[in-house]
N, C-alpha and C positions, 0 to 999 in steps of 0.2 A: 843282570842289567838292567831291567827291570826295577829290581829291588833297590840298587843303588841309587837308580835316580829318587824314589821314593823316598827313602832315607837320606839324599841329599837335601829333600823338598823338605820335610820335618827338620831337618836340622838348620835348614833356614828361616821356616816358619817361627821356630824357636827361638833363633838368634835374632830377628826382629821384636819378638813381643817384649824379648829382653831387654832389648835395644830400645822401643817402645819406653816401658817402665821406666828405665833409667832418665830417657829425655822429659819422661813426663814430673818426675820426683825432683828432679835438678834443675825443673823448669828455672830458677829462678837462678841459678849459676849462669845455664845455659846462654839466657834469651839474652842478656843484654853485652855478652862476647860476641854473638853473631848480631847483634845491632850494630855493635864495634865494626865489625868488618865493613860492613854494608855501607857504613857512613866514609871508612876507610876509601871504599870505591869511588862515593861520590866526591869527596875529595880527592883523588886521582883524577878521577875525569872531568872535574874543574881545572886541576895543575895544567894538564894538559888541554883545554879548552884555551886557559889564559895564555899558553905558550903560543897558540895558533894563531894571535892578536896578532896584527901587522907594526913593525916597531917594537914597541912594549916586549910584546911577546917571546922576540927574537935576543932583546936583550937583557930579557931579567931572568939572574941564576936562579936555577931549579927550588933553591933552599928559599929561597924570597917567595918564589910562586907556590908552594908548599904551605908558607907561612900566610899569604893571603888567602888561599881556599882555605886554609883552616880558619881564618878570620871571619870570613863569609859564613863558612856553616856556623861558627858560634853565634854569631850575630843572629841568623836564624830562629838557634835555640835561645835565645837571649829576650826573642822579639815574642816566641812562642808564651814565654813567663809574664814579659810583660802585660800581654793580652789576659791571660787567665787573670794577674792579680789588678790591672788595671779595672776590670770587668765585672771580679768576685762581690765589691762590696754594692754597686749599681744591680747586680741578678738578684740578692737576696734582701735586699731594700726594698724591690719590686713585687718580692714572692707573692705577699698576699695580693696585688693588684691584677696579678697574673691570674690568682685562682679565682678571683670575683671574675674576671673575662674568660676566663676559661666556662666556670659556672651559664655567664648567661649564653657565650657561644650555643651550649647544650639546648638552655632553656630555647633558643630562635631555632634553632635545627627542628627541636620537639614542637614547636608548632606548627611549623612549616609541613612535616610528616604528619600532623595531627593528634600528636603522639598526649599532648599536655591535658586532654580530655580525659584519657584512662585513668583511671585510681592509681593502676601500677606504677605509672611514671612517679608520682609523688615519693612512692615510697623507695621505689628503685634509685631515687634520686638523692632521697635522705639515708637511704643503707650504703649505697658506690660513693656517690661524693663525700659523704664523712670519712669516708675511708683515707680517701685521698686530699694531698696535705703538699700541692705545689713547694709551696716554701722550703719543708723537708726535701723534698725530693730533689731540686734545684742544688741547695747546701750538700746534701749526700754525691750530686754530680761533680760539682767543682772540688768537693775535698778530693774524688776520685783522678780528677784532671789534676789535679796538683798532685799527687802523690807519683801519676806518669810522669811530669814533669820532672820531676828530683830522678825517676830512671834514668830521664832520659838527659841528666848530669852525668851520672855515673856510665852511662852509652859513650857518651863526649870524650870520660875518660880513659876508658879501654882504647876508645880510638887514636887520641893522642899518643898514648902508648906504643900501636901498633905502628904509626906512622915511624915512630924511633927504629924502628924494627925493621921499618921497610927497605934501608938500605940494606942492610946482612941477608936479605933474603934470597937471593943470587946465590951469595956462597954458603949458606944451608942449604939450599938445592942441589948443589954440587959433593956437599958433603953425605947426603941421604945414601950413597951405593958409588963402589967404586967398578960399577956396570956401565960405561960410557952408553949402550942401548937405553938401559934403564934412567938412565940420568935425561936422556932426549925426549924418553918419553912421557916419564914427569912433568919438563919442561914444555909439553907440545899439549896435553891437559892442561896445566896452570894457563898457559895463554888462553887456550880454549873459553875455558871458564872467565878466566879475566875479560877478553871480550866480548862475551856473551852477557855477562852480569853487567857489566859497564855500560853496554850498548843501552842495553834494557833499561838501567837506573838512570842515565845521561836522559833517554827518550823519555821515559815516565812520569822525570821528574819536569819533564818539559812543558808535556802534556796534560800532568797534575796544576802545574801554576799557571797557564792557559783558562782550564777549568776554574779554577779560585777565584781568577782573575773575572773571567763572562759573568761568575754566578756573584762576585760583588756587586758588580753593575748594576744588574736584575734587581738585587736583595735591596741596592742603596737607592733606586729611582722608586722602590717601592716603600721605601723608610722602613725596612726591618732593621727594627733593633738587633745592638752586635753584629751590625753584616760584616766589620773583619773579620770577628772571631770566626765565625759561620764559615766565611771563604776560605779561613786556615784550613779548618775539619774537614771541609767539602776535596780540598788538595789532598791533604793526608790520606782520606777512604779512597781516592781514586786510586791508590794502590793496592787494594782489598779487591780481587776479581768478583765480579758482578754482584755481592750483595753489599759494595761498598756506595757503589751506585745508586743503590735504593734508599740506603742510611743517609749519603749525600742529600737527597731530596726531602727525604723523613722531617731530620731534624730541622732545619728550617721554617717546614711548612707546620710541625707542630709550634714551632716558635710563633707564628703568624696566626696558629688560634686562638692563644691564651694573649695575644697583641690589638690584634685589628678586631673590629667589630662589621667589619664589612666581609660577607662571606663570597663578592664577588673579587674583591681583593688576594683571599686566601686562595680560589681558585687560580684566578691567572699566576700568580707565582707560583702555582705548581706545573701550568700549564710550562711556563718558561725557562721554569730550574730544570723539568723532566725533559725540555727540549733540547738546553745546552746538555744534559748529560748523552741524549740520543745522538745527535750531529760530531760531538769530540769521538764517544764511544765506537761510535760502528760508522763513521766515516773518517775522521780524523788520525785515530787510532790505528784503525788497520795501515794505511796509508803510511805514517809514519812510521810506525813500529814494523812493520809486514812482517817478517818471520823472527826476527831475532831471537826468539827462544826455539822458535820451532818447536811449541808442547802442543798436546792434544787438549782441547778446550774441556774434555771430562775429564783426562789426567790431574788438571788444575783445578775444576769444581774437587773429584777426590784428594786431592792434595791440601785444599783449602778448608775441608770437613779435618781433615786428620791431623794439619798441625794447629787449627781454633780449637781440637780437645785437648790437645799437647798443650799447648802453649797461650790457649787465650788468644784473645787481642792482637799481642805481638806476632802469635804464628799465625792469625791469618795477615799482618804483612808480609811474613816471611816465606809462605808457603810456596809464590809462585820462583824466586830465586835459590829456594834451598831444592826443590824439584827441577829446576834446572841445572843445578850442579850436581844430582844426583843422578840425570839422564847422561850428560858428561861422561862422570866415573863408571857407570852400568856400563858403557858404551865402547869404553876401553878394554873390556874382557872380555873373552868367549862364550864363557858362562852364563854371562849377567847381561850380555847386549841384546837377544829378542826381549827383554823389559825395555829396554832403552827402546827399542825400538816402536813399542807397545805404546810409551810412555808418547814419542815423539807426536809432531801433527802429520806429517806426510810418511813416514816410515824411514827419513832420512837419517842416519846419525854420523 
């Protein structure tokens, strides 16, 4: 009996390694498909929200509601593309000015710290800053963002075709097996996944939009350039657990470092943006989200590391939904239920 358990453990570990290897080498294929599925969840959730509207929602045909939801999501994609295209020329044109401002900021900090009198500061400035080309860094960043947006267009195409398949999904489930109990079990697991992931995405989207709006107000009041772009980026990064909050503050503050000559402005911007992240992340997020996914914080952190290693930035966005789906599926089998219990927050699956 112990040998059989050890053999099953070895086989399971080998299977996990094989699956991980396949997911890694096939990330170019799998990532757009999984993102397309999540976009469908968002569209379906938005359609249900439109159906709950008084008067209009009750009389609106389902096909029209789906079309309107798709149009709204498509408008969001188009807005993201517009932000990049509209700001690209301005960012590239101001690159040299940002580089000069960055050098001036470093010199001011050196004077405050008394480092300017040290001969090693001059050599460090010459050796280090000579290698920093802000114009080139900004240009490569814009190119990377543009390639991401092209990938998002592919994701939107996947989501469109998945929506066309959605009406036939119940019939496909019914045809998976001739055993009514198995079909009922599959329907239950599918319904649980749809409910949890749909609720998570809907609530997380609401909180992300709220965080982006609050951050936009803060950045606009302080005159930070490209505030709308940074607000959209902050809203997107809010979907990444833990590290997304850090990056959502650091990116705008890095922009402030190369834009403003006043250190007090940079510090206050850092404080207010951090306060917005802290209040929404530690008070509103738990209050609104509750235990919608019931995942252990440690499991989320581990899944973030694993999926980021497999699929990069996309894996960081997908870590929480994928881990939740795995937990639901693993809880449906006696042999893997202990793993689902360990992944949960309170042991209830």
